[in-house]
N, C-alpha and C positions, 0 to 999 in steps of 0.2 A: 541536449541535442548534440549529436555527433557531427563534427564539421569535417568536410572532405574538400580538398582543394583539387581543382581540375584546371589544366592549362591547355590551351590550343597552341601548338607550335606553328609559328608563322614563318613563312620564307622571307628572305631579305637579309637576314643576318645582322640587323642593326643592334648596337649595344644598349641593352636595357640597364638602367641605373640600379645598382645594388641597393641604394637607399629606398628607392621606390619598391623594389621587390620585397625588401625586408618589411616595409610598412604594411603591405597587403598581407604577407604571410603572418605577421604579428596580429593584425586586425582579426584574422580568421582564427588564429591559435588561441586567443583570449577566451573562446567558448562563448557562453552566454553573457551578454553584456547588459547589466542591470539598467543602464541609462537608455537602452534601446528597447526595453521590454514592451513598450506600448507602440512600437513602430513595426510596420510591415511594408515591404516594397523593394524595388530594385533601383540601383544607382550605378550608372556606368561612367567611368572615368576615361576620357580620351586624351592621352598624354603625348604631345608632339616632341620628337627628338630626331636628329639626323635625317630630316625629310621623310620620317615615318611616323606612324601613330600606333601607340600601344593601347590596347582596350582592356580595362579591368572592370568586371561586373561584380557588384557587391549586392548580395541578396540578404535582406534582413526580414526574419520572421519571428516576431514576438521576442526579440532579444538575441536570437540565434543568428550568427553571421556566416555566410558562405561566400567565398571569393573564387572567382574563375577568371581566366583571361580570355575573354571572348567578346566578339562584337554583336551583342544581342540587343533587342529592344529593352528599354528600361523606363521606369517611371520618371526618372530625371537623368540627364546627360550633363556631365561637367567637363568642360575643355580647358586645357592649360598646357603650357609648355612644361616639359619635365623639370627644368631648372626651377621654375617658380613653385611647382608642386613640392619639390624637395624642401623649399624654404617653409612651406606649410607643414610638412612632416617634421621638421626640426623646431617648429614653434616660432619661427622668425616672422611669419606672416599668418594673419588670421583669415579664415575663409570668407566671412561675410564682408569685411571691408575690402578684401581682394575682389569679391564680386562687384561691389559698388564702384571700385576703381577700374573695372573691366580687365583685371589681371587674370581672372578666370571668367568663363562664360557658362551659361547654363540654358538648358531648354527642358520643358516639362514641369513637374510639380515643384513649386517654390519651397515647400516645407522641407525638402531634402537639401536645399542650399543651407537652410537654417541648421539642419541636422549635422552638417559638416563640422560645426563647432565642437561637437562631441566626439568626433572621430580623430581629430588631430591633437598633437601635443600642445600643452599650454606653452606660453612664452617662457624662454629661459629665466630661471630665477623666481618664477611665480610659485605661489603656494595656494592650496585650496583654503577658502575662508575659515573653515573649521580648524584646520591645522594652525593657521595664523592666530586664531583666537586662543587655542590651547597654549601656543608658544608666547602669548602676551602681546601679540601684534594687533589685537582687536581694539575697538573703541573702549573708552573707559567712561 
């Protein structure tokens, strides 16, 4: 699936985080995501900063990901301040515990909140269980 990025330019001139922009660019650039192959739907992120809100719409269709910066209806809407969102991007905070602590809020289909775990980086220093087992870090 060819992925195309569209952005709506908003007035107001607020400074958008480069970390946030890079996350969404990379999310789309990865192409077909195997871990999302059974997923279809839309997820909108409303990220607050400098008294403004940036909207990012992520459309997932059978593993294909398309990102646009628009305020459209979505199956689920995730709200966060941009500083906390950046912590999730860096793997310093996990989405599901953040949701339980109310660091992020959501409305719409809960399955997309669970799906967030697959979109964000793992915690710093973590390894996939298969890699750990190959390197001798598994149980004996």
